[in-house]
N, C-alpha and C positions, 0 to 999 in steps of 0.2 A: 609464579607466572602461570597463567592459564594456557591451555593448548588451543584456545580459540580467542577471537577478538570479542571482548565483552561489549554489550550494548548498554547504553543508558536509556532507561525508560522514564517517561513522564507519567506519574500516577496521579490521577485527578479524582477528588471526592467532591461531589456536588451537594448543595442543600437548597431548601425551599423550592424543590422541584418534584413534581409528581409524574413519573413516566406513564402512569395510566391516563391521567387527564391532560397534562401539558403535551404540547407537540414534541415528538421526539425529533431531535435534529441530526443531521449528517452534513458533513462538509469536508472538503479536502484543501490542504494548503501546501504550497511548495516551499521547502526549506532551502536555505542557502547552501548547506553542506549535506552530502549523502549520509544518512544515519547508518544504513546497512550496505556497505560496499559489495558484500558477497551475495546480495539478493539475486535470485535467478529469474531472468525474464525470457520469455519465449515469444517469438513473432509468428503469428498465423497469417501468412502473407501471400500476395500474388507473386508472379514471377519476378517482377522488378524488385520488390521488397525482399524476397528470398535471396536474390543475387547480392543485394546490398548487405543483408544479414550475414551471408557467407563471407563477404569481404571484410566484415568487422568482427568475425568470430562470435556472432550472436546465435543462440539456438533458434531454429525456425522450423515450421511445418507448412506445407501447402495443402490445398483442398484435397488432393489425392491421399495425402498422409492421414487427414482427418476422416476421410471416408472409410479407411481401414479399421477405425474403431467401431464402425457399424452400430453406433449409438449405444454401445454396451456400457452401462453406467459404471460397472466395476472396473473395466479397463480404463475408461476415461478418468475415473478418480485416481487409480493407481499410477497410470502412465502419463497423465497430463496434469490434473489438478494438484496432486500431492507432490509432483516432481518440481514444479515451478512456483515462484512466489507471486508472479504477476504475468499478465499477457498483453500483447499488443496485437491488433488485427488490421489488415489493410481495409480501406474504405469499401472496396469492391467485395471483400469476403465477409465483412462483419454481419451483413444482412442474411447471409447463408448459414451462419453458425448455429442458430436454433434448429435448423433443419438437419445439419450435419452432426451436431453433438447433443441436441436436446438441452434440457435446463441444467445440466451438471455443473458447468462453470459458474453460472449465476448462483446456484445453491451454495457453492463453495466460497462465494463472495469474491470471485476472481474474474468477473466478466471483463473481456479485453477493452483496453483503451484504443480508440480509433486512430489510425495513421492515414492521413490523406495521401493521395498519389502525388509524387514529387517531394514529399516530406522525407527528411533524413531519419531513418529508423534509429541510428545511434543517438541522435539528439533526443529522440522521444524516449529511448531507454533511460537516458540520464535523467530526464524529467520525471519518469515514473519512479526511479530510485530516490529522487528528492522529495516525492510527494507523500504526505501522511494523511490518514483519514480519521476524523473524529466522528464517531457514531454512537448515539445514546441508545442503549437497548433497555431491558427491563430494570436494570440496577443503576444506582447512582454513582458508580465509580467506573473508571476506564483507565486503561494503561496502553501506552503506545511507544514504540521505539523512536527515539528522537535524536540520538547521537551515539558515538562509540568512543571507547577509551583511547583510540589513537588520535583523536581530534584535539586541537588546541583548546585551552580554556575559553578563548574568545569565540572559537567556532561553536562550541557547545552553548555558550551564552547566547549567541545570535539565534541559533536554532530554537532554544527554549523561549526566547522573547517572541520570535515569529509565531511559534505554535500557540503560546498562551494568549497573545494578543488576538489571534484569530479565533481561538476558542471563546474568548469573552464576547466577541461579536455574534457568536451563535446563540448565546444564552439570553433568556428573556430579560433578566435583570442584571446582566453583565457580571461584574465582580461580586455582587451580592449573592449570586448563585454558587460561587466557589467556596467550598469549605476548607479544603487543604490541597496543596500541590506538593508532591514529593518527587525527587530525582533519585533514581536507584540504578546502580550497575547490576548486571546479571547476577553476580555472586556477592555483591557488597551490600552494606546496610543502606536503608533509605535516608536521604537527607531532606528535611523539610525546606521547601522553597517559599511557601506561603501558607500561613495558618492563623 
């Protein structure tokens, strides 16, 4: 028994794709079940969203807290970007973020998701936890968290189907671009799903 909850990763190998010439794709899809329940999300909010975050025990910061970082890249990286897995930001605050924080969050690949005024932050946090991102970089393989060991077989199966079917829509030739699909738990052996 592990002392942590193992995650299932979907490992994808592509073929007939040239990252140099072909368009690199990126897309997000919302899964039915949360793959990483312990994912840490922080709200960068206006007063209303900060009050709602406090009521729901969600980590939050307001513009005054962000000003204290003084655009210091090292502090932003250590105390913000590395501390949380994802960010939400109030509609009124999101435009000020580049001025308050500089490009640090964007560089870390964690630029916040917008929360409109009147929107419930808790529902948005749940949505962020359910969302995964496919992004092709310079190599033809990628790996992303898609489920965890505490989920039912059916829950894992639904998440895998949603993710794979969405990935196929991003590819130029659909299934013909997929070489292999593996499902692997953090400490376990990989299981071929498609090959």
